[in-house]
C-alpha positions as CSV (number, residue, x, y, z in Angstrom):
1,X,0.0,0.0,-0.2
2,X,1.9,3.5,-1.1
3,X,1.6,5.9,1.4
4,X,3.7,9.0,2.0
5,X,4.1,11.0,5.2
6,X,5.3,14.9,5.5
7,X,6.1,16.2,8.9
8,X,4.2,20.0,8.6
9,X,5.8,21.5,11.8
10,X,7.6,19.8,14.8
11,X,4.8,17.9,16.3
12,X,2.3,17.9,13.3
13,X,2.6,15.2,11.1
14,X,0.6,14.5,7.0
15,X,-0.3,11.1,5.9
16,X,-1.1,10.0,2.7
17,X,-2.2,6.2,1.8
18,X,-3.3,5.7,-1.8
19,X,-5.5,1.9,-2.3
20,X,-6.5,0.5,-5.7
21,X,-8.6,-2.3,-6.2
22,X,-8.7,-4.3,-9.7
23,X,-10.8,-7.5,-11.2
24,X,-8.8,-9.5,-12.4
25,X,-10.9,-11.2,-15.1
26,X,-12.3,-8.2,-16.8
27,X,-8.6,-5.8,-16.0
28,X,-11.3,-3.0,-14.5
29,X,-10.5,-0.6,-12.2
30,X,-13.3,-1.2,-9.1
31,X,-12.0,1.6,-6.9
32,X,-9.4,4.2,-6.5
33,X,-9.1,5.6,-2.4
34,X,-7.0,7.8,-0.9
35,X,-7.0,8.4,2.7
36,X,-5.4,11.4,4.5
37,X,-4.4,11.6,8.1
38,X,-3.4,14.7,10.0
39,X,-1.8,13.8,13.0
40,X,-0.5,15.5,16.6
41,X,2.2,13.9,18.3
42,X,2.6,14.7,21.9
């Protein structure tokens, strides 16, 4: 699962995670999803 982490500030982190779902028989894309999370680290 590909992801990208970016430190916005000393105690803030931004995370992007992507997922793709494919059908094997027809080679169709069923869904593309991007999750975004902002996290405060204390």
